[in-house]
SELUMPA-519708 format. One record per residue (C-alpha): residue number from 1; x, y, z. Coordinates in steps of 0.25 Angstrom, whole numbers, plus 5000, padded with zeros to 4 digits. Layout:
R     k      x      y      z
R   NUM      X      Y      Z
...
END
This chain:
R     k      x      y      z
R     1   5546   5344   5415
R     2   5535   5355   5414
R     3   5533   5365   5403
R     4   5524   5377   5404
R     5   5515   5380   5392
R     6   5520   5392   5384
R     7   5511   5404   5384
R     8   5500   5403   5374
R     9   5500   5388   5372
R    10   5487   5382   5379
R    11   5485   5367   5377
R    12   5473   5359   5380
R    13   5466   5357   5393
R    14   5460   5345   5389
R    15   5469   5333   5387
R    16   5461   5320   5383
R    17   5467   5307   5381
R    18   5466   5307   5366
R    19   5474   5320   5366
R    20   5485   5315   5376
R    21   5487   5302   5369
R    22   5488   5308   5355
R    23   5499   5317   5361
R    24   5507   5305   5366
R    25   5506   5298   5353
R    26   5511   5309   5344
R    27   5521   5321   5345
R    28   5511   5332   5345
R    29   5517   5346   5346
R    30   5509   5357   5352
R    31   5506   5369   5342
R    32   5516   5380   5342
R    33   5515   5394   5336
R    34   5511   5395   5321
R    35   5524   5403   5319
R    36   5533   5391   5324
R    37   5525   5381   5316
R    38   5526   5388   5303
R    39   5538   5383   5295
R    40   5538   5396   5287
R    41   5539   5404   5299
R    42   5550   5395   5305
R    43   5559   5397   5293
R    44   5558   5413   5294
R    45   5562   5412   5309
R    46   5575   5415   5315
R    47   5583   5404   5322
R    48   5578   5410   5336
R    49   5564   5410   5332
R    50   5564   5396   5326
R    51   5571   5392   5339
R    52   5559   5398   5347
R    53   5549   5390   5338
R    54   5557   5377   5341
R    55   5556   5380   5356
R    56   5541   5383   5354
R    57   5539   5369   5347
R    58   5547   5362   5358
R    59   5539   5369   5369
R    60   5526   5364   5362
R    61   5532   5350   5362
R    62   5535   5350   5377
R    63   5521   5354   5379
R    64   5516   5343   5371
R    65   5525   5333   5379
R    66   5519   5339   5392
R    67   5505   5335   5387
R    68   5509   5321   5384
R    69   5515   5320   5398
R    70   5501   5325   5404
R    71   5505   5339   5407
R    72   5493   5348   5405
R    73   5492   5362   5400
R    74   5478   5367   5402
R    75   5469   5378   5399
R    76   5478   5389   5405
R    77   5493   5388   5406
R    78   5503   5397   5413
R    79   5503   5409   5404
R    80   5500   5424   5406
R    81   5487   5425   5398
R    82   5475   5421   5406
R    83   5469   5412   5395
R    84   5463   5398   5394
R    85   5463   5389   5381
R    86   5453   5379   5378
R    87   5459   5370   5367
R    88   5452   5361   5357
R    89   5453   5349   5367
R    90   5446   5357   5378
R    91   5435   5362   5369
R    92   5433   5348   5363
R    93   5432   5341   5377
R    94   5426   5350   5387
R    95   5411   5348   5389
R    96   5402   5357   5381
R    97   5388   5359   5376
R    98   5385   5365   5362
R    99   5399   5369   5359
R   100   5401   5384   5359
R   101   5415   5387   5364
R   102   5411   5397   5375
R   103   5405   5386   5384
R   104   5419   5381   5387
R   105   5424   5395   5392
R   106   5416   5394   5405
R   107   5426   5383   5409
R   108   5437   5394   5411
R   109   5440   5402   5423
R   110   5435   5416   5422
R   111   5425   5413   5411
R   112   5410   5413   5414
R   113   5400   5409   5404
R   114   5386   5416   5403
R   115   5376   5411   5413
R   116   5366   5407   5402
R   117   5375   5395   5398
R   118   5367   5386   5407
R   119   5353   5390   5402
R   120   5345   5379   5395
R   121   5343   5388   5383
R   122   5359   5389   5382
R   123   5359   5374   5379
R   124   5354   5377   5366
R   125   5362   5389   5363
R   126   5373   5390   5353
R   127   5379   5404   5356
R   128   5391   5406   5364
R   129   5391   5408   5379
R   130   5394   5421   5386
R   131   5409   5421   5391
R   132   5413   5430   5402
R   133   5428   5430   5406
R   134   5432   5436   5419
R   135   5419   5442   5422
R   136   5417   5450   5410
R   137   5404   5451   5401
R   138   5403   5440   5390
R   139   5404   5450   5379
R   140   5418   5455   5385
R   141   5424   5442   5381
R   142   5433   5442   5369
R   143   5430   5431   5359
R   144   5440   5428   5348
R   145   5439   5417   5337
R   146   5453   5414   5330
R   147   5457   5428   5334
R   148   5445   5435   5329
R   149   5436   5442   5339
R   150   5421   5437   5338
R   151   5414   5444   5350
R   152   5401   5449   5346
R   153   5398   5464   5348
R   154   5383   5462   5346
R   155   5379   5466   5360
R   156   5386   5454   5366
R   157   5383   5459   5380
R   158   5368   5454   5378
R   159   5373   5440   5375
R   160   5364   5430   5383
R   161   5358   5442   5391
R   162   5346   5442   5383
R   163   5343   5434   5370
R   164   5331   5443   5366
R   165   5336   5457   5366
R   166   5326   5467   5361
R   167   5335   5476   5353
R   168   5347   5467   5350
R   169   5351   5453   5347
R   170   5358   5446   5359
R   171   5373   5448   5356
R   172   5383   5437   5358
R   173   5397   5437   5363
R   174   5403   5431   5350
R   175   5399   5433   5336
R   176   5397   5418   5333
R   177   5397   5405   5341
R   178   5409   5396   5341
R   179   5407   5381   5343
R   180   5418   5374   5350
R   181   5420   5365   5338
R   182   5427   5375   5329
R   183   5437   5380   5341
R   184   5451   5375   5343
R   185   5454   5383   5356
R   186   5448   5394   5365
R   187   5457   5403   5373
R   188   5451   5411   5384
R   189   5458   5423   5390
R   190   5453   5427   5404
R   191   5465   5437   5408
R   192   5478   5442   5403
R   193   5472   5443   5389
R   194   5482   5446   5378
R   195   5481   5459   5371
R   196   5478   5454   5358
R   197   5463   5452   5363
R   198   5454   5464   5364
R   199   5439   5468   5365
R   200   5436   5460   5378
R   201   5436   5463   5393
R   202   5433   5449   5398
R   203   5442   5439   5391
R   204   5445   5432   5378
R   205   5441   5420   5371
R   206   5449   5416   5359
R   207   5444   5405   5351
R   208   5452   5398   5340
R   209   5445   5389   5330
R   210   5450   5376   5326
R   211   5462   5372   5317
R   212   5467   5359   5312
R   213   5480   5354   5307
R   214   5476   5340   5303
R   215   5476   5335   5289
R   216   5461   5332   5290
R   217   5451   5331   5301
R   218   5436   5330   5301
R   219   5426   5328   5312
R   220   5411   5331   5316
R   221   5403   5329   5328
R   222   5388   5331   5332
R   223   5384   5336   5346
R   224   5371   5337   5352
R   225   5363   5339   5365
R   226   5348   5339   5367
R   227   5338   5341   5378
R   228   5334   5326   5379
R   229   5349   5324   5385
R   230   5348   5336   5394
R   231   5342   5339   5408
R   232   5335   5352   5411
R   233   5329   5359   5423
R   234   5317   5368   5423
R   235   5314   5380   5432
R   236   5302   5388   5433
R   237   5300   5402   5440
R   238   5289   5402   5451
R   239   5279   5410   5443
R   240   5280   5400   5432
R   241   5277   5388   5440
R   242   5265   5395   5446
R   243   5258   5396   5433
R   244   5265   5384   5426
R   245   5270   5372   5434
R   246   5274   5364   5421
R   247   5289   5366   5418
R   248   5293   5369   5404
R   249   5299   5358   5395
R   250   5314   5356   5395
R   251   5321   5363   5383
R   252   5321   5355   5370
R   253   5336   5356   5367
R   254   5345   5351   5356
R   255   5358   5355   5351
R   256   5366   5349   5339
R   257   5380   5353   5335
R   258   5388   5348   5323
R   259   5403   5350   5321
R   260   5411   5347   5309
R   261   5426   5349   5308
R   262   5435   5347   5296
R   263   5450   5350   5294
R   264   5460   5348   5282
R   265   5474   5351   5278
R   266   5472   5356   5264
R   267   5487   5356   5261
R   268   5500   5359   5269
R   269   5496   5374   5271
R   270   5481   5374   5273
R   271   5471   5368   5283
R   272   5456   5369   5283
R   273   5447   5367   5295
R   274   5432   5367   5295
R   275   5424   5366   5308
R   276   5409   5368   5308
R   277   5399   5367   5319
R   278   5383   5368   5318
R   279   5375   5369   5331
R   280   5360   5369   5332
R   281   5352   5370   5345
R   282   5337   5369   5349
R   283   5333   5372   5363
R   284   5319   5376   5369
R   285   5319   5389   5377
R   286   5310   5391   5389
R   287   5300   5402   5385
R   288   5286   5404   5392
R   289   5290   5391   5400
R   290   5290   5383   5387
R   291   5302   5378   5379
R   292   5303   5385   5365
R   293   5313   5379   5355
R   294   5324   5388   5351
R   295   5336   5385   5341
R   296   5351   5389   5339
R   297   5360   5386   5327
R   298   5375   5389   5326
R   299   5386   5385   5317
R   300   5401   5387   5316
R   301   5409   5384   5303
R   302   5424   5387   5304
R   303   5433   5386   5292
R   304   5448   5388   5294
R   305   5459   5387   5284
R   306   5473   5387   5289
R   307   5485   5390   5280
R   308   5499   5387   5286
R   309   5513   5390   5282
R   310   5509   5396   5268
R   311   5512   5411   5267
R   312   5510   5413   5281
R   313   5511   5404   5293
R   314   5496   5402   5295
R   315   5484   5408   5289
R   316   5470   5405   5294
R   317   5457   5407   5287
R   318   5445   5405   5296
R   319   5430   5407   5294
R   320   5419   5404   5304
R   321   5404   5404   5302
R   322   5395   5404   5314
R   323   5380   5407   5312
R   324   5370   5406   5324
R   325   5355   5406   5324
R   326   5346   5406   5336
R   327   5330   5404   5336
R   328   5326   5408   5349
R   329   5314   5415   5357
R   330   5312   5426   5367
R   331   5309   5418   5380
R   332   5295   5419   5385
R   333   5290   5426   5373
R   334   5281   5421   5361
R   335   5284   5424   5347
R   336   5298   5427   5351
R   337   5306   5418   5341
R   338   5319   5425   5336
R   339   5331   5420   5328
R   340   5345   5425   5331
R   341   5356   5424   5320
R   342   5370   5425   5325
R   343   5384   5421   5322
R   344   5392   5424   5310
R   345   5405   5421   5303
R   346   5420   5425   5304
R   347   5432   5424   5295
R   348   5447   5426   5298
R   349   5461   5426   5292
R   350   5472   5424   5301
R   351   5487   5424   5297
R   352   5499   5420   5306
R   353   5513   5421   5301
R   354   5527   5422   5308
R   355   5537   5432   5302
R   356   5551   5434   5306
R   357   5549   5443   5318
R   358   5534   5441   5321
R   359   5521   5432   5319
R   360   5509   5438   5314
R   361   5494   5434   5316
R   362   5483   5442   5308
R   363   5469   5439   5308
R   364   5458   5445   5300
R   365   5443   5441   5303
R   366   5429   5445   5300
R   367   5416   5441   5307
R   368   5402   5444   5305
R   369   5391   5440   5315
R   370   5376   5441   5317
R   371   5366   5443   5328
R   372   5352   5444   5322
R   373   5338   5442   5327
R   374   5325   5438   5320
R   375   5313   5440   5329
R   376   5299   5444   5330
R   377   5298   5459   5329
R   378   5291   5464   5342
R   379   5290   5460   5357
R   380   5277   5460   5365
R   381   5278   5458   5380
R   382   5263   5456   5382
R   383   5256   5456   5396
R   384   5253   5442   5400
R   385   5238   5442   5398
R   386   5227   5434   5391
R   387   5231   5431   5377
R   388   5246   5434   5381
R   389   5247   5423   5391
R   390   5260   5417   5387
R   391   5270   5424   5396
R   392   5276   5420   5409
R   393   5272   5426   5422
R   394   5259   5429   5429
R   395   5249   5437   5420
R   396   5244   5444   5433
R   397   5258   5450   5435
R   398   5260   5464   5428
R   399   5273   5460   5421
R   400   5269   5446   5415
R   401   5271   5446   5400
R   402   5269   5438   5388
R   403   5280   5441   5378
R   404   5280   5440   5363
R   405   5288   5443   5351
R   406   5303   5447   5348
R   407   5312   5458   5346
R   408   5314   5459   5331
R   409   5324   5456   5321
R   410   5338   5462   5323
R   411   5351   5459   5315
R   412   5365   5462   5320
R   413   5378   5459   5312
R   414   5392   5460   5317
R   415   5405   5461   5309
R   416   5419   5461   5313
R   417   5432   5462   5306
R   418   5445   5459   5314
R   419   5459   5460   5311
R   420   5470   5455   5321
R   421   5485   5456   5319
R   422   5495   5450   5329
R   423   5510   5450   5328
R   424   5519   5442   5337
R   425   5533   5447   5337
R   426   5545   5437   5339
R   427   5550   5437   5354
R   428   5562   5446   5356
R   429   5570   5450   5368
R   430   5571   5465   5372
R   431   5578   5469   5386
R   432   5579   5455   5390
R   433   5564   5453   5389
R   434   5558   5443   5378
R   435   5546   5450   5371
R   436   5535   5444   5363
R   437   5527   5455   5357
R   438   5514   5453   5349
R   439   5505   5464   5344
R   440   5492   5465   5336
R   441   5482   5474   5329
R   442   5467   5471   5329
R   443   5456   5478   5321
R   444   5441   5474   5323
R   445   5430   5480   5315
R   446   5416   5476   5321
R   447   5402   5481   5315
R   448   5388   5477   5318
R   449   5375   5479   5311
R   450   5362   5479   5318
R   451   5348   5480   5312
R   452   5334   5480   5317
R   453   5324   5479   5305
R   454   5311   5484   5311
R   455   5306   5490   5324
R   456   5304   5481   5335
R   457   5294   5483   5346
R   458   5296   5478   5360
R   459   5283   5480   5368
R   460   5281   5483   5383
R   461   5270   5487   5393
R   462   5258   5478   5389
R   463   5245   5485   5394
R   464   5234   5476   5398
R   465   5219   5477   5403
R   466   5214   5487   5392
R   467   5201   5479   5388
R   468   5197   5489   5378
R   469   5211   5489   5371
R   470   5210   5492   5356
R   471   5224   5489   5349
R   472   5221   5497   5337
R   473   5227   5487   5327
R   474   5239   5484   5336
R   475   5239   5469   5334
R   476   5253   5466   5339
R   477   5255   5474   5352
R   478   5241   5475   5357
R   479   5230   5465   5361
R   480   5216   5468   5362
R   481   5206   5461   5371
R   482   5202   5448   5364
R   483   5191   5439   5369
R   484   5185   5425   5365
R   485   5171   5431   5364
R   486   5165   5444   5365
R   487   5159   5451   5377
R   488   5145   5449   5372
R   489   5148   5434   5370
R   490   5153   5433   5384
R   491   5141   5440   5390
R   492   5132   5431   5382
R   493   5140   5419   5388
R   494   5139   5425   5402
R   495   5124   5428   5401
R   496   5126   5442   5406
R   497   5134   5455   5404
R   498   5149   5454   5407
R   499   5152   5459   5421
R   500   5167   5461   5425
R   501   5163   5462   5440
R   502   5158   5447   5438
R   503   5170   5438   5440
R   504   5163   5427   5432
R   505   5162   5437   5420
R   506   5176   5442   5422
R   507   5181   5427   5421
R   508   5172   5425   5409
R   509   5178   5437   5402
R   510   5192   5434   5405
R   511   5190   5420   5399
R   512   5186   5426   5385
R   513   5198   5435   5384
R   514   5208   5430   5375
R   515   5218   5442   5375
R   516   5219   5453   5385
R   517   5221   5467   5379
R   518   5235   5472   5380
R   519   5244   5482   5373
R   520   5259   5487   5374
R   521   5260   5501   5379
R   522   5276   5501   5376
R   523   5285   5496   5366
R   524   5300   5498   5362
R   525   5303   5500   5347
R   526   5316   5495   5343
R   527   5318   5502   5329
R   528   5323   5497   5316
R   529   5338   5500   5315
R   530   5351   5497   5308
R   531   5365   5498   5316
R   532   5379   5497   5310
R   533   5391   5499   5319
R   534   5405   5497   5318
R   535   5417   5497   5328
R   536   5432   5495   5325
R   537   5443   5492   5334
R   538   5458   5491   5333
R   539   5467   5485   5343
R   540   5482   5484   5345
R   541   5489   5475   5355
R   542   5504   5472   5358
R   543   5509   5462   5369
R   544   5523   5460   5373
R   545   5526   5447   5380
R   546   5539   5448   5388
R   547   5547   5437   5395
R   548   5553   5442   5407
R   549   5559   5430   5413
R   550   5549   5424   5422
R   551   5539   5434   5418
R   552   5530   5435   5405
R   553   5524   5449   5403
R   554   5514   5452   5392
R   555   5513   5467   5390
R   556   5502   5470   5381
R   557   5493   5482   5376
R   558   5481   5482   5368
R   559   5474   5495   5361
R   560   5460   5495   5355
R   561   5452   5506   5348
R   562   5438   5505   5343
R   563   5430   5516   5335
R   564   5418   5515   5344
R   565   5422   5519   5358
R   566   5435   5525   5352
R   567   5444   5521   5363
R   568   5458   5517   5363
R   569   5459   5505   5373
R   570   5473   5502   5378
R   571   5473   5488   5385
R   572   5486   5484   5392
R   573   5488   5470   5395
R   574   5499   5466   5404
R   575   5501   5451   5408
R   576   5512   5442   5413
R   577   5517   5430   5420
R   578   5528   5426   5429
R   579   5534   5412   5429
R   580   5536   5409   5443
R   581   5550   5404   5445
R   582   5552   5404   5430
R   583   5542   5392   5429
R   584   5533   5394   5417
R   585   5523   5385   5424
R   586   5520   5395   5435
R   587   5515   5408   5430
R   588   5510   5420   5438
R   589   5502   5429   5428
R   590   5497   5443   5429
R   591   5491   5454   5420
R   592   5485   5467   5419
R   593   5476   5469   5407
R   594   5465   5478   5401
R   595   5454   5473   5391
R   596   5444   5482   5384
R   597   5430   5478   5381
R   598   5423   5479   5367
R   599   5408   5479   5364
R   600   5408   5491   5354
R   601   5399   5486   5343
R   602   5388   5484   5354
R   603   5390   5498   5359
R   604   5390   5504   5344
R   605   5377   5497   5341
R   606   5370   5502   5354
R   607   5375   5516   5351
R   608   5369   5515   5337
R   609   5356   5508   5341
R   610   5343   5515   5340
R   611   5335   5515   5353
R   612   5321   5509   5354
R   613   5309   5517   5355
R   614   5299   5516   5367
R   615   5284   5518   5363
R   616   5271   5518   5370
R   617   5256   5517   5367
R   618   5243   5518   5375
R   619   5228   5516   5373
R   620   5217   5526   5372
R   621   5206   5527   5383
R   622   5197   5518   5374
R   623   5208   5507   5373
R   624   5214   5511   5359
R   625   5229   5508   5358
R   626   5237   5520   5354
R   627   5249   5521   5345
R   628   5264   5520   5349
R   629   5271   5532   5354
R   630   5286   5534   5357
R   631   5291   5536   5371
R   632   5304   5543   5373
R   633   5315   5542   5384
R   634   5315   5528   5387
R   635   5321   5521   5375
R   636   5327   5531   5366
R   637   5341   5529   5371
R   638   5354   5528   5363
R   639   5368   5524   5368
R   640   5381   5531   5366
R   641   5395   5524   5369
R   642   5404   5537   5369
R   643   5416   5541   5376
R   644   5417   5527   5382
R   645   5430   5520   5386
R   646   5431   5505   5382
R   647   5428   5496   5394
R   648   5439   5487   5399
R   649   5444   5478   5409
R   650   5457   5478   5417
R   651   5463   5465   5422
R   652   5473   5461   5432
R   653   5478   5446   5432
R   654   5486   5438   5442
R   655   5488   5423   5440
R   656   5496   5410   5443
R   657   5497   5399   5432
R   658   5504   5386   5434
R   659   5507   5374   5426
R   660   5509   5361   5435
R   661   5509   5346   5434
R   662   5495   5347   5440
R   663   5490   5356   5430
R   664   5489   5371   5426
R   665   5485   5381   5437
R   666   5481   5396   5435
R   667   5475   5406   5445
R   668   5471   5420   5440
R   669   5466   5432   5447
R   670   5460   5442   5437
R   671   5454   5456   5440
R   672   5446   5464   5430
R   673   5442   5479   5431
R   674   5431   5482   5421
R   675   5433   5497   5417
R   676   5425   5507   5409
R   677   5413   5498   5407
R   678   5402   5504   5399
R   679   5389   5507   5406
R   680   5377   5516   5404
R   681   5378   5531   5407
R   682   5368   5539   5415
R   683   5356   5546   5409
R   684   5354   5546   5394
R   685   5356   5559   5387
R   686   5346   5564   5377
R   687   5350   5569   5363
R   688   5340   5579   5358
R   689   5346   5577   5344
R   690   5341   5563   5341
R   691   5331   5562   5353
R   692   5339   5550   5360
R   693   5344   5548   5374
R   694   5358   5543   5374
R   695   5365   5534   5384
R   696   5380   5535   5385
R   697   5389   5524   5391
R   698   5400   5526   5402
R   699   5412   5518   5406
R   700   5407   5518   5421
R   701   5406   5503   5422
R   702   5417   5495   5429
R   703   5419   5482   5437
R   704   5430   5472   5442
R   705   5431   5457   5443
R   706   5441   5449   5451
R   707   5442   5434   5447
R   708   5452   5423   5451
R   709   5453   5410   5443
R   710   5460   5397   5445
R   711   5462   5386   5434
R   712   5469   5372   5434
R   713   5470   5362   5423
R   714   5478   5348   5424
R   715   5480   5336   5415
R   716   5482   5322   5421
R   717   5484   5311   5411
R   718   5472   5312   5401
R   719   5464   5321   5411
R   720   5463   5336   5412
R   721   5457   5344   5423
R   722   5455   5359   5425
R   723   5448   5368   5434
R   724   5446   5383   5435
R   725   5439   5393   5444
R   726   5436   5407   5444
R   727   5432   5416   5456
R   728   5427   5430   5455
R   729   5432   5438   5466
R   730   5424   5451   5464
R   731   5416   5458   5453
R   732   5412   5472   5453
R   733   5404   5480   5443
R   734   5401   5495   5443
R   735   5393   5502   5432
R   736   5384   5514   5430
R   737   5370   5508   5433
R   738   5360   5512   5422
R   739   5348   5520   5428
R   740   5335   5514   5424
R   741   5328   5528   5424
R   742   5336   5531   5411
R   743   5339   5517   5406
R   744   5333   5512   5392
R   745   5320   5506   5394
R   746   5324   5493   5387
R   747   5335   5491   5397
R   748   5327   5491   5410
R   749   5326   5478   5418
R   750   5322   5474   5432
R   751   5332   5466   5441
R   752   5324   5457   5451
R   753   5328   5452   5464
R   754   5322   5443   5474
R   755   5312   5432   5472
R   756   5297   5429   5471
R   757   5296   5425   5486
R   758   5303   5438   5492
R   759   5299   5447   5480
R   760   5306   5453   5469
R   761   5314   5466   5469
R   762   5315   5473   5455
R   763   5326   5484   5452
R   764   5325   5491   5438
R   765   5338   5492   5430
R   766   5344   5490   5416
R   767   5350   5479   5408
R   768   5363   5487   5407
R   769   5364   5487   5422
R   770   5361   5472   5423
R   771   5371   5469   5413
R   772   5382   5476   5421
R   773   5377   5470   5434
R   774   5376   5455   5430
R   775   5385   5445   5436
R   776   5384   5432   5428
R   777   5399   5433   5424
R   778   5404   5436   5439
R   779   5402   5422   5445
R   780   5410   5421   5458
R   781   5416   5407   5456
R   782   5417   5397   5445
R   783   5425   5385   5442
R   784   5427   5375   5431
R   785   5433   5361   5431
R   786   5436   5351   5420
R   787   5441   5337   5418
R   788   5444   5330   5405
R   789   5449   5316   5403
R   790   5453   5308   5391
R   791   5449   5294   5396
R   792   5454   5287   5383
R   793   5459   5291   5370
R   794   5445   5293   5365
R   795   5437   5297   5377
R   796   5437   5310   5385
R   797   5428   5316   5396
R   798   5428   5330   5401
R   799   5421   5336   5413
R   800   5419   5351   5417
R   801   5413   5358   5429
R   802   5409   5372   5431
R   803   5405   5379   5444
R   804   5399   5394   5444
R   805   5396   5400   5458
R   806   5382   5407   5460
R   807   5380   5421   5456
R   808   5369   5431   5454
R   809   5364   5436   5441
R   810   5353   5443   5434
R   811   5344   5435   5424
R   812   5332   5440   5416
R   813   5318   5435   5420
R   814   5305   5434   5412
R   815   5299   5445   5420
R   816   5297   5460   5417
R   817   5294   5472   5427
R   818   5288   5485   5425
R   819   5298   5497   5424
R   820   5295   5510   5430
R   821   5304   5516   5419
R   822   5292   5517   5410
R   823   5287   5531   5415
R   824   5301   5536   5412
R   825   5298   5535   5397
R   826   5283   5535   5397
R   827   5277   5545   5406
R   828   5263   5543   5400
R   829   5263   5528   5402
R   830   5252   5524   5412
R   831   5252   5514   5423
R   832   5249   5502   5414
R   833   5261   5503   5405
R   834   5273   5496   5410
R   835   5287   5494   5405
R   836   5291   5480   5408
R   837   5306   5477   5409
R   838   5313   5463   5411
R   839   5317   5458   5425
R   840   5330   5452   5428
R   841   5332   5444   5441
R   842   5345   5443   5450
R   843   5347   5428   5452
R   844   5357   5419   5459
R   845   5363   5409   5449
R   846   5368   5397   5459
R   847   5381   5391   5458
R   848   5382   5379   5448
R   849   5392   5368   5445
R   850   5390   5361   5431
R   851   5398   5349   5426
R   852   5400   5345   5411
R   853   5406   5333   5405
R   854   5409   5327   5391
R   855   5414   5314   5386
R   856   5421   5312   5372
R   857   5424   5299   5365
R   858   5432   5299   5352
R   859   5433   5285   5347
R   860   5442   5283   5334
R   861   5435   5275   5323
R   862   5445   5273   5312
R   863   5459   5280   5311
R   864   5457   5295   5313
R   865   5442   5294   5313
R   866   5435   5295   5327
R   867   5421   5297   5332
R   868   5417   5307   5343
R   869   5407   5306   5354
R   870   5405   5316   5365
R   871   5395   5318   5377
R   872   5394   5332   5385
R   873   5386   5333   5397
R   874   5384   5347   5402
R   875   5379   5349   5417
R   876   5383   5334   5420
R   877   5376   5334   5434
R   878   5363   5341   5429
R   879   5366   5353   5438
R   880   5358   5366   5439
R   881   5364   5377   5430
R   882   5355   5388   5437
R   883   5353   5395   5423
R   884   5338   5396   5428
R   885   5338   5406   5439
R   886   5329   5406   5451
R   887   5315   5412   5448
R   888   5316   5410   5433
R   889   5311   5399   5423
R   890   5320   5391   5415
R   891   5327   5378   5411
R   892   5341   5374   5415
R   893   5349   5364   5408
R   894   5354   5352   5416
R   895   5363   5341   5411
R   896   5365   5341   5396
R   897   5371   5331   5386
R   898   5379   5333   5373
R   899   5382   5322   5364
R   900   5392   5323   5352
R   901   5397   5313   5341
R   902   5407   5315   5330
R   903   5418   5311   5321
R   904   5432   5315   5319
R   905   5443   5312   5309
R   906   5457   5317   5309
END
């Protein structure tokens, strides 16, 4: 006899031998709803309600018997929502690296991680991966921790695009990094997302932290990896090999992770859980073709106190402290060390209680996170010349530079107060239709403080060749001619007057020059400033789940309002399922939904931000350096987000889900239309009252995405198998392209195509245009496969494989190119002054297939005491990851090994 999994109950993908045998030896009952577990709530119920709970418990027992017989219920079951659940077993046994939970999400259909995940520098990174769901940008994914939204609003769109932003600290997609150790389960919604979730337009990742119901348990483990155990592949660009045939050293890498867990029942009502994780990482970063040591440090401390059946059915107090520190450098620049302090803390109170006619869930949470930088105050891109030879590139080329310094100190703090109240009414029958209604109210107050403590200068246009240059006391941004001996001493050595028409004399003179003269003609001044912005959002949602015989229909509506854009956003969400022939194992799913974006704090900060000031200086006829004077028209832009609609996505879904003796199958077609996307307007408008040019935004951006996904999972005896694939049918994006003739100077870039043999072609554009045109999350075809086996009661292995089809993308290079836009802002500039802007290259990222494996051995020592040994091998077959693209220098990680040892008692 077969039983379909009831809606909302997702059990483990991973069934190892220990787990299966334990179920055969004892009558374990799957958890039911908290209302049905609560004795107090049962006493208050009517006879009909108690009968419903009895039936629910009986269904749970049936499912448990199914598991004992080998029936597998996998990541996704026949239900209306397009969701996948990774339970503690999946999290525990799937091959992994450092332990941030986001690395597991890339194994799901429709989910793509950022392309940087295979960079050698990422091996030492502790922060979360970028997660894109159904082709959306990573910052459009909604992250929730125990019901609390923990998305970062500190410019998350910049995450991993550039870790050395001039006037900002690279934003993250999450306010703090969450290690897998403190997680009980992860639920990922890719389509037909319930109305209780908002502030996203891609998908939702809902993380539940660990709970324990055992009297006492304790465990700890130590996990590590290091460069001596790993393999690397070094690639050098052609211009580097011409001047330096010796490849740089492989990265020196070491990561160490310590996890400790403790849980204890304090009495019949209270249970305490403490879970702590501490991670340190050291890795060398390739800079100036040499490895430079960088460090990361992260901690997670989770304290959870649970009260049951006292005053209320369940009361949960949770506190999470997750600080993060990074000591890093700007690649290919000296004196560029900087420190990032991030992470933060959160606390929440959650009350769950069943009344006579409804059940209540209320959560109040507060979180504070940081994203601050300490760095050298000014940045100098010197021309590569004598005395400044450290840069990469041929010094005979005009754009060869030797970079130095940093972008100054910058502090940012985000605070969020969140209240969520959800009411689930008892099911009732009306017009011969069974209705289950739930409704909720949410309030979110987010604020952000940003402070730059002093002016920071970022220089440009180094001028060389002025032999009589007099720096006039400018010791930091000007270099006068310096020689190892005077001209008189050289002439005495030559035995005759210096003659620059004599090649021997020119060579002798060049040999005594220790520093060629140069000065900067341009600089950007980023002013001292303090910004404090606040955005409030209120939301209401209601869902009526109707049982219409063989059809389940969810009719939902969500309404949001924020006080920044001041829009009332109405989001209908209609989804349903048809049980073919009345069989719950065969379900046709459908849906039509709307999801609204949010990134309002970033918009508010940008609106309040002061523009940088572009300044110029020159020299007199006799070589004396003059003072700085401001230039207007190129930098004094401010931004306005007025009369804008909130961007949103419309979605339609059609799917087929079936549970069989040969596993669970699901095939889903999802089409998304991106509407009212924010893009830059046309020419800036001058405001004579304050002297600034204002750039307004429009809702002219749009796009669409078609994807089809197939998934399958099956358990056979003590082995579980799963497979999924996603194919992108089409991707279209349309937006108002920003005109370089009116764009801010610091947004200018060049896109380079071609190669060194055929010649390069350069097209000038802006970073904004590039961000809208990037395609890294639009890969045509991907598939994932996994196999886990419990060979004995104590020994389990797991293997996963991932394939990504080739795609084109833009990557930053180390080169710069002179922009013709200098004349727009500086009509008096002469031919020697140049405005160098970064160069991005269009590259093809080849297809790749990577295999990971893990083996876990948990021998019992005495009684309930057990040791734990584990080995993880990433990139088992040492394949290329293609994180180093053609024509650039870098190091790829090949095979890497992680070892873990621990102890557990329960």
